[in-house]
C-alpha atoms as a printed R data frame, in Angstrom:
    type eleno elety resid chain resno       x      y       z
1   ATOM     1    CA   MET     A     1 136.931 40.612 180.133
2   ATOM     2    CA   THR     A     2 138.770 43.290 181.843
3   ATOM     3    CA   GLU     A     3 141.287 45.782 180.488
4   ATOM     4    CA   THR     A     4 144.975 44.399 181.270
5   ATOM     5    CA   ALA     A     5 147.027 45.694 183.931
6   ATOM     6    CA   PRO     A     6 150.974 47.393 183.393
7   ATOM     7    CA   THR     A     7 152.015 44.319 185.387
8   ATOM     8    CA   ASP     A     8 149.617 42.001 183.210
9   ATOM     9    CA   SER     A     9 150.967 43.276 180.187
10  ATOM    10    CA   LEU     A    10 154.395 42.953 180.899
11  ATOM    11    CA   ILE     A    11 153.487 38.933 182.123
12  ATOM    12    CA   LEU     A    12 151.774 38.930 178.222
13  ATOM    13    CA   ARG     A    13 154.549 40.088 176.184
14  ATOM    14    CA   ALA     A    14 156.663 37.647 178.284
15  ATOM    15    CA   ARG     A    15 154.605 35.067 177.360
16  ATOM    16    CA   ARG     A    16 154.089 35.482 173.798
17  ATOM    17    CA   GLU     A    17 158.145 36.371 173.636
18  ATOM    18    CA   GLU     A    18 158.311 32.407 174.882
19  ATOM    19    CA   ILE     A    19 155.940 31.067 172.413
20  ATOM    20    CA   CYS     A    20 158.022 33.080 169.134
21  ATOM    21    CA   ARG     A    21 161.031 31.499 170.530
22  ATOM    22    CA   ILE     A    22 159.846 28.072 169.914
23  ATOM    23    CA   PHE     A    23 160.000 28.924 166.466
24  ATOM    24    CA   GLY     A    24 163.406 30.658 166.507
25  ATOM    25    CA   GLU     A    25 161.613 34.359 166.210
26  ATOM    26    CA   SER     A    26 160.955 37.275 168.632
27  ATOM    27    CA   TYR     A    27 158.157 38.455 169.466
28  ATOM    28    CA   ASP     A    28 156.665 41.290 167.052
29  ATOM    29    CA   ALA     A    29 153.234 43.130 167.879
30  ATOM    30    CA   ALA     A    30 152.214 43.205 163.938
31  ATOM    31    CA   ARG     A    31 153.381 39.651 163.381
32  ATOM    32    CA   TRP     A    32 151.465 38.608 166.206
33  ATOM    33    CA   ASP     A    33 148.397 40.901 164.898
34  ATOM    34    CA   ASP     A    34 148.493 39.064 161.549
35  ATOM    35    CA   TRP     A    35 146.234 36.025 161.140
36  ATOM    36    CA   ARG     A    36 148.143 34.179 158.682
37  ATOM    37    CA   TRP     A    37 151.272 34.398 160.852
38  ATOM    38    CA   GLN     A    38 149.092 32.864 163.877
39  ATOM    39    CA   ILE     A    39 148.318 30.112 161.368
40  ATOM    40    CA   ARG     A    40 151.742 29.289 160.594
41  ATOM    41    CA   HIS     A    41 153.075 28.942 164.007
42  ATOM    42    CA   ARG     A    42 150.620 26.893 165.802
43  ATOM    43    CA   LEU     A    43 151.801 24.355 167.937
44  ATOM    44    CA   THR     A    44 151.625 21.170 166.351
45  ATOM    45    CA   LYS     A    45 154.797 18.986 167.638
46  ATOM    46    CA   PRO     A    46 155.265 17.556 171.297
47  ATOM    47    CA   ASP     A    47 158.757 19.570 171.417
48  ATOM    48    CA   HIS     A    48 156.764 22.885 170.804
49  ATOM    49    CA   PHE     A    49 154.299 22.074 174.195
50  ATOM    50    CA   SER     A    50 157.213 21.090 176.098
51  ATOM    51    CA   ARG     A    51 158.976 24.032 175.867
52  ATOM    52    CA   LEU     A    52 155.963 26.032 176.917
53  ATOM    53    CA   LEU     A    53 154.316 23.630 179.802
54  ATOM    54    CA   ARG     A    54 155.403 21.531 182.226
55  ATOM    55    CA   LEU     A    55 153.565 18.601 180.714
56  ATOM    56    CA   THR     A    56 152.391 15.975 182.818
57  ATOM    57    CA   ALA     A    57 153.036 11.764 181.888
58  ATOM    58    CA   ALA     A    58 149.253 11.639 180.732
59  ATOM    59    CA   GLU     A    59 149.951 14.877 178.247
60  ATOM    60    CA   ARG     A    60 153.397 13.712 176.627
61  ATOM    61    CA   ARG     A    61 151.765 10.165 176.207
62  ATOM    62    CA   GLY     A    62 148.765 11.802 174.486
63  ATOM    63    CA   LEU     A    63 151.192 13.941 172.681
64  ATOM    64    CA   GLN     A    64 152.872 10.798 171.595
65  ATOM    65    CA   LEU     A    65 149.655  9.036 170.332
66  ATOM    66    CA   ALA     A    66 147.853 11.812 169.162
67  ATOM    67    CA   GLN     A    67 149.546 11.578 165.976
68  ATOM    68    CA   GLU     A    68 147.608  8.610 164.624
69  ATOM    69    CA   LYS     A    69 144.508  9.995 165.828
70  ATOM    70    CA   PHE     A    70 143.514 13.271 165.346
71  ATOM    71    CA   THR     A    71 145.720 16.154 164.875
72  ATOM    72    CA   VAL     A    72 146.879 18.764 167.279
73  ATOM    73    CA   ALA     A    73 147.402 22.194 166.888
74  ATOM    74    CA   VAL     A    74 147.071 25.457 168.666
75  ATOM    75    CA   THR     A    75 147.278 29.107 167.348
76  ATOM    76    CA   PRO     A    76 149.642 30.938 169.832
77  ATOM    77    CA   HIS     A    77 146.930 33.480 170.760
78  ATOM    78    CA   PHE     A    78 145.142 30.669 172.529
79  ATOM    79    CA   ALA     A    79 148.517 28.842 173.647
80  ATOM    80    CA   GLU     A    80 149.359 32.039 175.739
81  ATOM    81    CA   LEU     A    81 145.993 31.400 178.018
82  ATOM    82    CA   MET     A    82 147.417 28.414 179.128
83  ATOM    83    CA   ASP     A    83 148.572 27.876 182.301
84  ATOM    84    CA   PRO     A    84 152.348 26.130 181.997
85  ATOM    85    CA   ASP     A    85 152.390 24.351 185.713
86  ATOM    86    CA   ASP     A    86 148.619 23.712 186.102
87  ATOM    87    CA   PRO     A    87 147.457 20.579 183.861
88  ATOM    88    CA   ALA     A    88 144.235 21.019 184.914
89  ATOM    89    CA   CYS     A    89 143.957 24.463 183.669
90  ATOM    90    CA   PRO     A    90 140.309 24.662 181.498
91  ATOM    91    CA   ILE     A    91 142.612 26.377 178.201
92  ATOM    92    CA   ARG     A    92 144.924 23.247 178.032
93  ATOM    93    CA   ARG     A    93 142.594 20.736 178.651
94  ATOM    94    CA   GLN     A    94 140.270 21.181 175.681
95  ATOM    95    CA   VAL     A    95 143.382 21.492 173.124
96  ATOM    96    CA   VAL     A    96 146.490 19.462 174.656
97  ATOM    97    CA   PRO     A    97 145.855 16.116 174.182
98  ATOM    98    CA   ARG     A    98 145.779 13.295 177.167
99  ATOM    99    CA   GLU     A    99 146.345  9.399 177.208
100 ATOM   100    CA   GLU     A   100 142.644  8.880 178.174
101 ATOM   101    CA   GLU     A   101 141.530  9.750 174.409
102 ATOM   102    CA   MET     A   102 142.864  6.386 173.510
103 ATOM   103    CA   LEU     A   103 140.125  4.666 176.305
104 ATOM   104    CA   VAL     A   104 136.615  3.608 174.416
105 ATOM   105    CA   SER     A   105 133.996  4.523 176.971
106 ATOM   106    CA   ARG     A   106 130.526  2.843 177.273
107 ATOM   107    CA   GLY     A   107 128.251  4.815 174.306
108 ATOM   108    CA   ASP     A   108 131.321  5.881 172.408
109 ATOM   109    CA   MET     A   109 130.394  6.095 168.618
110 ATOM   110    CA   VAL     A   110 132.516  7.391 165.470
111 ATOM   111    CA   ASP     A   111 129.824  9.457 164.183
112 ATOM   112    CA   PRO     A   112 127.335  9.999 166.967
113 ATOM   113    CA   CYS     A   113 125.114 12.302 165.165
114 ATOM   114    CA   SER     A   114 124.546  9.717 162.224
115 ATOM   115    CA   GLU     A   115 126.032 12.667 159.837
116 ATOM   116    CA   ASP     A   116 127.349 10.376 157.388
117 ATOM   117    CA   ALA     A   117 124.130  8.064 157.297
118 ATOM   118    CA   HIS     A   118 122.386 11.302 156.158
119 ATOM   119    CA   SER     A   119 124.830 12.570 153.543
120 ATOM   120    CA   PRO     A   120 123.301 12.716 150.378
121 ATOM   121    CA   LEU     A   121 126.680 14.252 149.016
122 ATOM   122    CA   PRO     A   122 129.977 14.497 150.253
123 ATOM   123    CA   GLY     A   123 130.131 17.454 152.832
124 ATOM   124    CA   LEU     A   124 126.773 17.923 153.142
125 ATOM   125    CA   VAL     A   125 124.351 16.526 155.727
126 ATOM   126    CA   HIS     A   126 120.419 16.781 155.159
127 ATOM   127    CA   ARG     A   127 119.186 15.331 158.579
128 ATOM   128    CA   TYR     A   128 116.349 18.155 159.373
129 ATOM   129    CA   PRO     A   129 113.549 18.724 157.092
130 ATOM   130    CA   ASP     A   130 114.396 22.284 156.178
131 ATOM   131    CA   ARG     A   131 118.111 22.409 156.786
132 ATOM   132    CA   VAL     A   132 121.328 20.899 155.849
133 ATOM   133    CA   LEU     A   133 124.992 21.139 156.786
134 ATOM   134    CA   LEU     A   134 127.125 21.969 154.759
135 ATOM   135    CA   LEU     A   135 130.894 21.149 155.220
136 ATOM   136    CA   ALA     A   136 132.986 23.762 153.491
137 ATOM   137    CA   LEU     A   137 136.421 22.193 154.615
138 ATOM   138    CA   ASP     A   138 138.223 19.546 157.021
139 ATOM   139    CA   ALA     A   139 140.650 22.108 158.646
140 ATOM   140    CA   CYS     A   140 140.136 24.053 162.024
141 ATOM   141    CA   ALA     A   141 142.265 27.336 163.447
142 ATOM   142    CA   ALA     A   142 142.825 24.827 166.503
143 ATOM   143    CA   TYR     A   143 141.315 21.210 167.335
144 ATOM   144    CA   CYS     A   144 139.333 20.856 170.436
145 ATOM   145    CA   ARG     A   145 140.063 17.432 171.650
146 ATOM   146    CA   TYR     A   146 136.290 16.778 172.505
147 ATOM   147    CA   CYS     A   147 135.756 17.175 168.575
148 ATOM   148    CA   THR     A   148 132.030 15.814 167.242
149 ATOM   149    CA   ARG     A   149 133.838 15.331 163.514
150 ATOM   150    CA   SER     A   150 137.339 14.131 164.472
151 ATOM   151    CA   ARG     A   151 136.610 11.232 162.075
152 ATOM   152    CA   LEU     A   152 136.182 13.633 159.527
153 ATOM   153    CA   VAL     A   153 138.246 16.991 160.466
154 ATOM   154    CA   SER     A   154 141.933 17.299 159.827
155 ATOM   155    CA   GLN     A   155 141.911 13.886 158.198
156 ATOM   156    CA   GLY     A   156 142.363 14.716 154.532
157 ATOM   157    CA   ASP     A   157 139.362 12.809 153.514
158 ATOM   158    CA   LEU     A   158 137.236 15.483 152.455
159 ATOM   159    CA   ASP     A   159 137.723 16.956 148.774
160 ATOM   160    CA   PRO     A   160 138.493 20.871 148.340
161 ATOM   161    CA   LEU     A   161 135.405 22.735 148.016
162 ATOM   162    CA   PRO     A   162 135.861 23.691 144.283
163 ATOM   163    CA   ARG     A   163 135.562 19.923 143.823
164 ATOM   164    CA   ARG     A   164 132.274 19.338 145.421
165 ATOM   165    CA   LEU     A   165 130.535 22.562 145.266
166 ATOM   166    CA   ASP     A   166 128.383 22.642 142.025
167 ATOM   167    CA   ALA     A   167 127.074 19.363 143.134
168 ATOM   168    CA   ILE     A   168 125.718 20.567 146.747
169 ATOM   169    CA   LEU     A   169 124.406 23.739 144.607
170 ATOM   170    CA   ALA     A   170 122.530 21.452 142.172
171 ATOM   171    CA   TYR     A   171 120.961 19.453 145.142
172 ATOM   172    CA   LEU     A   172 120.093 22.415 147.212
173 ATOM   173    CA   SER     A   173 118.207 24.141 144.127
174 ATOM   174    CA   SER     A   174 116.407 21.165 143.367
175 ATOM   175    CA   HIS     A   175 115.383 20.937 146.923
176 ATOM   176    CA   SER     A   176 112.853 23.994 147.751
177 ATOM   177    CA   GLU     A   177 111.665 22.292 151.308
178 ATOM   178    CA   ILE     A   178 115.634 23.578 152.088
179 ATOM   179    CA   ARG     A   179 115.606 27.367 153.869
180 ATOM   180    CA   ASP     A   180 118.593 27.275 156.294
181 ATOM   181    CA   VAL     A   181 122.018 26.334 155.455
182 ATOM   182    CA   LEU     A   182 124.566 26.050 158.426
183 ATOM   183    CA   VAL     A   183 128.009 26.209 156.560
184 ATOM   184    CA   SER     A   184 130.625 24.888 158.952
185 ATOM   185    CA   GLY     A   185 133.719 22.232 158.927
186 ATOM   186    CA   GLY     A   186 135.987 22.096 159.875
187 ATOM   187    CA   ASP     A   187 136.136 25.798 160.239
188 ATOM   188    CA   PRO     A   188 134.603 28.340 157.206
189 ATOM   189    CA   LEU     A   189 136.305 31.627 158.206
190 ATOM   190    CA   LEU     A   190 139.690 29.875 157.556
191 ATOM   191    CA   LEU     A   191 138.692 30.171 153.492
192 ATOM   192    CA   SER     A   192 140.262 33.457 151.646
193 ATOM   193    CA   ASP     A   193 137.713 35.933 151.920
194 ATOM   194    CA   ASP     A   194 137.294 35.601 148.173
195 ATOM   195    CA   ARG     A   195 136.474 32.162 148.429
196 ATOM   196    CA   LEU     A   196 133.855 32.416 151.307
197 ATOM   197    CA   ASP     A   197 132.358 35.370 149.461
198 ATOM   198    CA   ASP     A   198 131.572 33.246 146.342
199 ATOM   199    CA   LEU     A   199 130.548 30.105 148.258
200 ATOM   200    CA   LEU     A   200 128.282 32.724 150.452
201 ATOM   201    CA   GLY     A   201 126.972 34.665 147.356
202 ATOM   202    CA   ARG     A   202 126.019 31.203 145.670
203 ATOM   203    CA   LEU     A   203 124.005 30.254 148.639
204 ATOM   204    CA   ARG     A   204 122.372 33.816 148.976
205 ATOM   205    CA   ALA     A   205 121.528 33.479 145.061
206 ATOM   206    CA   ILE     A   206 119.237 30.207 145.687
207 ATOM   207    CA   PRO     A   207 115.548 32.037 146.043
208 ATOM   208    CA   HIS     A   208 114.025 29.612 148.783
209 ATOM   209    CA   ILE     A   209 117.367 29.921 150.715
210 ATOM   210    CA   GLU     A   210 116.175 32.310 153.453
211 ATOM   211    CA   PHE     A   211 118.793 31.894 156.427
212 ATOM   212    CA   VAL     A   212 122.821 31.289 155.930
213 ATOM   213    CA   ARG     A   213 124.688 30.769 159.523
214 ATOM   214    CA   VAL     A   214 128.232 29.902 159.663
215 ATOM   215    CA   GLY     A   215 129.673 28.075 162.606
216 ATOM   216    CA   SER     A   216 132.941 29.202 163.422
217 ATOM   217    CA   ARG     A   217 135.286 29.136 166.762
218 ATOM   218    CA   VAL     A   218 137.642 31.220 164.987
219 ATOM   219    CA   PRO     A   219 136.955 34.301 167.118
220 ATOM   220    CA   GLY     A   220 138.502 32.599 170.054
221 ATOM   221    CA   PHE     A   221 141.274 30.706 168.839
222 ATOM   222    CA   LEU     A   222 142.051 33.509 165.499
223 ATOM   223    CA   PRO     A   223 140.947 36.762 166.696
224 ATOM   224    CA   GLN     A   224 142.713 38.424 164.642
225 ATOM   225    CA   ARG     A   225 140.992 37.032 161.606
226 ATOM   226    CA   ILE     A   226 138.100 39.084 162.021
227 ATOM   227    CA   THR     A   227 139.333 41.836 159.639
228 ATOM   228    CA   PRO     A   228 137.099 44.911 158.214
229 ATOM   229    CA   GLU     A   229 137.261 43.207 155.032
230 ATOM   230    CA   LEU     A   230 135.743 39.989 156.354
231 ATOM   231    CA   VAL     A   231 132.863 41.541 158.462
232 ATOM   232    CA   THR     A   232 131.983 43.583 155.330
233 ATOM   233    CA   LEU     A   233 131.737 40.324 153.220
234 ATOM   234    CA   LEU     A   234 129.608 38.636 156.074
235 ATOM   235    CA   ARG     A   235 127.361 41.617 156.369
236 ATOM   236    CA   ARG     A   236 126.568 41.990 152.498
237 ATOM   237    CA   ASN     A   237 125.539 38.311 152.309
238 ATOM   238    CA   ARG     A   238 123.281 38.568 155.501
239 ATOM   239    CA   VAL     A   239 125.115 35.845 157.573
240 ATOM   240    CA   TRP     A   240 124.425 34.917 161.008
241 ATOM   241    CA   LEU     A   241 127.731 33.215 162.995
242 ATOM   242    CA   SER     A   242 127.275 30.720 165.515
243 ATOM   243    CA   LEU     A   243 130.219 30.727 167.558
244 ATOM   244    CA   HIS     A   244 131.973 28.512 170.246
245 ATOM   245    CA   PHE     A   245 133.017 29.471 173.552
246 ATOM   246    CA   CYS     A   246 133.652 27.329 176.562
247 ATOM   247    CA   HIS     A   247 135.263 29.020 179.344
248 ATOM   248    CA   PRO     A   248 135.165 32.729 180.373
249 ATOM   249    CA   ARG     A   249 139.267 33.133 180.042
250 ATOM   250    CA   GLU     A   250 138.430 32.923 176.530
251 ATOM   251    CA   ILE     A   251 137.189 35.928 176.209
252 ATOM   252    CA   THR     A   252 140.309 38.063 176.217
253 ATOM   253    CA   PRO     A   253 140.703 41.917 174.875
254 ATOM   254    CA   GLU     A   254 141.146 40.684 171.296
255 ATOM   255    CA   VAL     A   255 138.209 38.565 171.159
256 ATOM   256    CA   ALA     A   256 136.360 41.259 172.820
257 ATOM   257    CA   ALA     A   257 137.788 43.724 170.109
258 ATOM   258    CA   ALA     A   258 136.738 40.805 167.281
259 ATOM   259    CA   CYS     A   259 132.946 40.290 168.502
260 ATOM   260    CA   ASP     A   260 132.560 43.960 169.057
261 ATOM   261    CA   ARG     A   261 133.675 44.387 165.070
262 ATOM   262    CA   LEU     A   262 131.197 41.983 164.029
263 ATOM   263    CA   ALA     A   263 128.209 43.593 166.003
264 ATOM   264    CA   ASP     A   264 129.117 46.683 164.761
265 ATOM   265    CA   GLY     A   265 129.100 45.267 161.522
266 ATOM   266    CA   GLY     A   266 125.948 44.069 162.127
267 ATOM   267    CA   VAL     A   267 126.609 40.257 161.710
268 ATOM   268    CA   PRO     A   268 124.389 38.446 164.501
269 ATOM   269    CA   LEU     A   269 125.968 36.821 166.841
270 ATOM   270    CA   GLY     A   270 125.265 33.265 169.075
271 ATOM   271    CA   SER     A   271 127.570 31.092 171.109
272 ATOM   272    CA   GLN     A   272 127.524 27.367 171.487
273 ATOM   273    CA   THR     A   273 129.244 25.769 174.781
274 ATOM   274    CA   VAL     A   274 129.804 22.661 175.013
275 ATOM   275    CA   LEU     A   275 129.289 21.016 178.797
276 ATOM   276    CA   LEU     A   276 133.065 19.913 179.810
277 ATOM   277    CA   ARG     A   277 134.286 18.159 183.096
278 ATOM   278    CA   GLY     A   278 136.680 20.001 184.584
279 ATOM   279    CA   VAL     A   279 136.107 23.144 181.898
280 ATOM   280    CA   ASN     A   280 133.216 24.462 182.923
281 ATOM   281    CA   ASP     A   281 130.731 22.218 184.889
282 ATOM   282    CA   GLU     A   282 130.233 24.446 187.772
283 ATOM   283    CA   ALA     A   283 127.827 26.686 187.771
284 ATOM   284    CA   ALA     A   284 129.758 30.199 188.607
285 ATOM   285    CA   THR     A   285 131.691 29.179 185.752
286 ATOM   286    CA   LEU     A   286 129.378 28.836 183.320
287 ATOM   287    CA   LYS     A   287 127.788 32.473 184.483
288 ATOM   288    CA   GLN     A   288 130.561 34.087 184.390
289 ATOM   289    CA   LEU     A   289 131.428 33.016 180.734
290 ATOM   290    CA   PHE     A   290 127.536 33.628 179.995
291 ATOM   291    CA   HIS     A   291 128.012 37.031 181.588
292 ATOM   292    CA   GLU     A   292 131.303 37.648 179.761
293 ATOM   293    CA   LEU     A   293 129.559 36.504 176.168
294 ATOM   294    CA   LEU     A   294 126.597 39.108 176.498
295 ATOM   295    CA   LYS     A   295 129.018 41.957 177.496
296 ATOM   296    CA   VAL     A   296 130.428 41.332 173.979
297 ATOM   297    CA   ARG     A   297 127.224 41.337 172.553
298 ATOM   298    CA   VAL     A   298 127.109 36.741 171.940
299 ATOM   299    CA   ARG     A   299 123.687 35.590 173.151
300 ATOM   300    CA   PRO     A   300 124.101 32.238 174.640
301 ATOM   301    CA   TYR     A   301 122.138 29.780 172.649
302 ATOM   302    CA   TYR     A   302 122.756 25.712 173.406
303 ATOM   303    CA   LEU     A   303 124.688 24.238 176.151
304 ATOM   304    CA   TYR     A   304 125.521 20.838 174.554
305 ATOM   305    CA   GLN     A   305 125.888 17.735 176.746
306 ATOM   306    CA   CYS     A   306 129.389 16.483 175.003
307 ATOM   307    CA   ASP     A   307 128.546 14.297 172.225
308 ATOM   308    CA   PRO     A   308 129.823 10.697 172.867
309 ATOM   309    CA   VAL     A   309 132.745 10.626 170.241
310 ATOM   310    CA   VAL     A   310 135.503  7.636 170.751
311 ATOM   311    CA   GLY     A   311 137.896  9.008 173.248
312 ATOM   312    CA   THR     A   312 135.891 11.840 174.925
313 ATOM   313    CA   GLY     A   313 134.954  9.855 178.249
314 ATOM   314    CA   HIS     A   314 137.088 11.807 180.325
315 ATOM   315    CA   PHE     A   315 135.375 14.940 179.027
316 ATOM   316    CA   ARG     A   316 132.059 13.971 179.751
317 ATOM   317    CA   THR     A   317 129.754 14.817 182.718
318 ATOM   318    CA   ALA     A   318 126.838 12.792 183.921
319 ATOM   319    CA   VAL     A   319 123.117 14.202 182.257
320 ATOM   320    CA   ARG     A   320 122.227 14.865 185.991
321 ATOM   321    CA   THR     A   321 124.947 17.563 186.038
322 ATOM   322    CA   GLY     A   322 124.039 19.615 183.316
323 ATOM   323    CA   LEU     A   323 120.183 19.526 184.590
324 ATOM   324    CA   GLU     A   324 121.570 21.002 188.439
325 ATOM   325    CA   LEU     A   325 123.708 23.240 186.565
326 ATOM   326    CA   MET     A   326 120.915 24.462 184.673
327 ATOM   327    CA   ALA     A   327 118.603 24.862 188.028
328 ATOM   328    CA   GLN     A   328 121.372 26.962 189.032
329 ATOM   329    CA   LEU     A   329 121.398 29.131 186.177
330 ATOM   330    CA   ARG     A   330 117.471 29.905 185.344
331 ATOM   331    CA   GLY     A   331 115.928 31.965 187.368
332 ATOM   332    CA   PHE     A   332 119.416 33.285 189.376
333 ATOM   333    CA   THR     A   333 120.853 35.640 185.959
334 ATOM   334    CA   SER     A   334 118.981 37.417 183.003
335 ATOM   335    CA   GLY     A   335 116.896 34.984 180.522
336 ATOM   336    CA   TYR     A   336 119.322 36.065 177.755
337 ATOM   337    CA   ALA     A   337 122.167 34.693 179.646
338 ATOM   338    CA   VAL     A   338 120.829 30.865 179.667
339 ATOM   339    CA   PRO     A   339 121.353 28.835 176.604
340 ATOM   340    CA   THR     A   340 118.843 25.792 175.809
341 ATOM   341    CA   TYR     A   341 120.578 23.057 177.330
342 ATOM   342    CA   VAL     A   342 120.312 20.281 174.773
343 ATOM   343    CA   ILE     A   343 121.397 16.203 173.935
344 ATOM   344    CA   ASP     A   344 121.952 15.552 170.372
345 ATOM   345    CA   ALA     A   345 120.700 12.470 170.370
346 ATOM   346    CA   PRO     A   346 123.035  9.823 169.560
347 ATOM   347    CA   GLY     A   347 122.279  7.646 166.516
348 ATOM   348    CA   GLY     A   348 120.921 10.906 164.406
349 ATOM   349    CA   GLY     A   349 117.755 11.853 166.693
350 ATOM   350    CA   GLY     A   350 118.994 15.334 166.302
351 ATOM   351    CA   LYS     A   351 119.145 17.882 169.324
352 ATOM   352    CA   VAL     A   352 116.838 17.335 172.408
353 ATOM   353    CA   PRO     A   353 116.036 20.243 174.942
354 ATOM   354    CA   VAL     A   354 116.834 18.546 178.267
355 ATOM   355    CA   GLN     A   355 115.486 20.733 181.623
356 ATOM   356    CA   LEU     A   356 113.859 19.583 184.900
357 ATOM   357    CA   GLU     A   357 110.160 18.977 184.942
358 ATOM   358    CA   THR     A   358 108.458 22.326 185.167
359 ATOM   359    CA   ILE     A   359 104.664 21.460 184.705
360 ATOM   360    CA   VAL     A   360 104.205 19.778 187.441
361 ATOM   361    CA   ALA     A   361 100.234 18.009 186.331
362 ATOM   362    CA   TYR     A   362  98.019 19.199 183.624
363 ATOM   363    CA   ASP     A   363  94.466 18.577 184.964
364 ATOM   364    CA   GLU     A   364  91.214 17.806 182.270
365 ATOM   365    CA   ASP     A   365  90.080 21.128 183.460
366 ATOM   366    CA   GLY     A   366  92.570 23.006 182.092
367 ATOM   367    CA   THR     A   367  94.154 24.106 185.290
368 ATOM   368    CA   VAL     A   368  98.484 23.348 184.540
369 ATOM   369    CA   HIS     A   369 100.251 23.323 187.917
370 ATOM   370    CA   LEU     A   370 103.741 24.895 187.565
371 ATOM   371    CA   ARG     A   371 107.403 24.600 189.229
372 ATOM   372    CA   ASN     A   372 109.147 27.901 189.236
373 ATOM   373    CA   TRP     A   373 113.273 28.106 189.440
374 ATOM   374    CA   ALA     A   374 112.981 28.146 193.157
375 ATOM   375    CA   GLY     A   375 110.563 25.500 193.252
376 ATOM   376    CA   ASN     A   376 107.899 27.155 194.427
377 ATOM   377    CA   HIS     A   377 104.389 26.044 193.013
378 ATOM   378    CA   PHE     A   378 101.912 28.113 190.885
379 ATOM   379    CA   THR     A   379  98.827 27.447 188.370
380 ATOM   380    CA   TYR     A   380  97.797 28.892 185.176
381 ATOM   381    CA   HIS     A   381  94.595 28.209 183.789
382 ATOM   382    CA   ASP     A   382  93.713 27.827 180.203
383 ATOM   383    CA   PRO     A   383  91.374 29.954 179.070
384 ATOM   384    CA   VAL     A   384  87.622 28.629 178.772
385 ATOM   385    CA   THR     A   385  87.220 28.523 175.074
386 ATOM   386    CA   ALA     A   386  90.758 26.661 174.441
387 ATOM   387    CA   ASP     A   387  91.192 23.856 172.591
């Protein structure tokens, strides 16, 4: 993330003016910085996109068909990052539907993580022994076209949280093995401050719950939402944030300021990145992204192999590609900048770390033969007293 030059500022203002004209308004900095204004002025219709982008035939067809499959919405903040002339723009590819979404590829699944099969209550997934996933709502600030929960998100099938919360809290209270709750959705940071504070406070009141995380792409899609008041309530409830960034262009000055506000407020930040063909499937792009994240105090945590959700075949790389990319990162940059590459095993198998073999052999006498990032071989000897 770099400072905005004067010429870039003029281009940025012109772009914002163009977006505002779509809605019959002129650009006003105060309105632009209001997260509620951003939500009300999301690009959702084919006409919105055709006025901002030089659409390809595949994008036009995708926009027409998407209304029947999975909601389209892009915040003005994220829309201004899209290249209007380049359909291969990595920002544009993430949020503008293409006709390829209608194709079913080998291995595609409606619910690849088998969340529904591990759901004891609506909006609660208990797949791992000591942790659960709590789906707070089914809405997002913008919609990733590779969304793992496209079967649920924006579909209107999930009852509002107040109707479900008492039963969820009763379940959590009765299962003392649960120590970790990931609040996700949809995006929980779209809840009002009062409702979010109430949810987090009630989770924290359960004695055996030690760790509460919130999964969110709001800092990247809607950095205006990260207000001092929101930071205060997150810190009060001792919450960790699991963020989602996929390309270095997403780390704008506004996003950097939002992350700084969170980090300065004492909220720990990690990022999960999805490996996407045509978006970030080059080592230089991933390295730049992870470096930019560290600069704003966000720790790259997971690099996900894209889940085999129906209609996402055009986003998925071969696992071999992910392994090669990781080999070009580990040892070539700071360890803090190297996430764990994982596949969420289809069918509910959970996250499986994936890496090229680093233990070449393990002898009976306790000699471990290692291969490092440069391909050189070394040995490590177990102590004689080791079991």
